[in-house]
C-alpha positions as CSV (number, residue, x, y, z in Angstrom):
1,M,87.4,136.9,83.2
2,D,85.0,134.0,82.5
3,W,83.8,134.5,78.9
4,H,80.9,132.2,79.5
5,D,79.2,135.0,81.3
6,Y,79.2,137.0,78.1
7,I,79.3,134.6,75.1
8,D,76.8,132.0,74.1
9,S,75.3,130.5,71.0
10,D,71.7,129.7,70.0
11,P,70.9,127.7,66.9
12,N,68.2,130.2,66.0
13,V,70.5,133.2,66.1
14,I,73.2,133.9,63.5
15,G,73.3,130.2,62.7
16,G,74.4,129.1,66.2
17,K,77.7,130.9,65.9
18,P,79.2,132.3,69.1
19,R,77.9,135.7,69.9
20,V,77.7,138.3,72.7
21,K,74.7,137.2,74.9
22,G,71.5,138.9,74.2
23,T,72.7,140.3,70.8
24,R,73.2,139.4,67.2
25,M,76.9,140.4,67.4
26,G,79.0,137.5,66.5
27,V,82.4,136.9,67.9
28,A,83.8,136.4,64.4
29,F,82.3,139.7,63.2
30,L,83.8,141.6,66.1
31,L,87.2,140.0,65.7
32,E,87.1,140.9,62.1
33,L,86.5,144.6,63.0
34,F,89.6,144.5,65.2
35,A,91.6,142.7,62.4
36,V,90.9,145.4,59.9
37,G,92.0,148.1,62.3
38,W,89.0,149.3,64.3
39,T,89.8,150.4,67.8
40,Q,87.8,149.5,70.9
41,E,86.5,153.0,71.0
42,Q,85.2,152.8,67.4
43,V,83.5,149.5,68.1
44,L,81.8,150.9,71.3
45,E,80.8,154.1,69.5
46,N,79.2,152.2,66.6
47,Y,77.7,149.5,68.7
48,P,76.6,151.3,71.9
49,H,74.9,148.3,73.3
50,L,78.2,146.6,73.8
51,T,80.5,147.0,76.8
52,V,84.1,146.9,77.4
53,E,83.5,143.6,79.3
54,D,81.7,142.2,76.2
55,L,84.8,142.9,74.1
56,R,87.1,141.5,76.7
57,A,84.9,138.3,76.7
58,V,85.3,138.1,72.9
59,F,89.1,138.1,73.2
60,A,89.1,135.7,76.1
61,F,86.8,133.3,74.0
62,A,89.2,133.7,71.1
63,H,92.2,132.9,73.3
64,D,90.6,129.7,74.6
65,A,89.6,128.7,71.1
66,A,93.1,129.3,69.7
67,A,94.8,127.5,72.7
68,D,92.7,124.5,71.9
69,T,93.6,124.5,68.2
70,R,96.6,123.2,66.5
71,L,97.3,124.3,62.9
72,V,98.6,121.5,60.6
73,P,99.5,122.2,57.0
74,E,98.0,120.0,54.3
75,N,101.3,118.1,54.0
76,G,101.0,117.1,57.7
77,A,104.2,118.8,58.9
78,D,104.2,121.1,62.0
79,I,104.2,124.8,61.3
């Protein structure tokens, strides 16, 4: 899946944060729903304008963002 087909950002919409194209649904907001225990079915039921493909793109985007990130504690030691 190429998340670029589903995720974009616009400085005039939700402060330029990554979002599902054509919506005001931020990637971080959707990831937070899953982090607190929402299921895919609950998200799609509550936000019927989203698709399964949109949600897959959110996770693909998060994967790529995490793969490009290295966490370093304040003391500089590796985790």
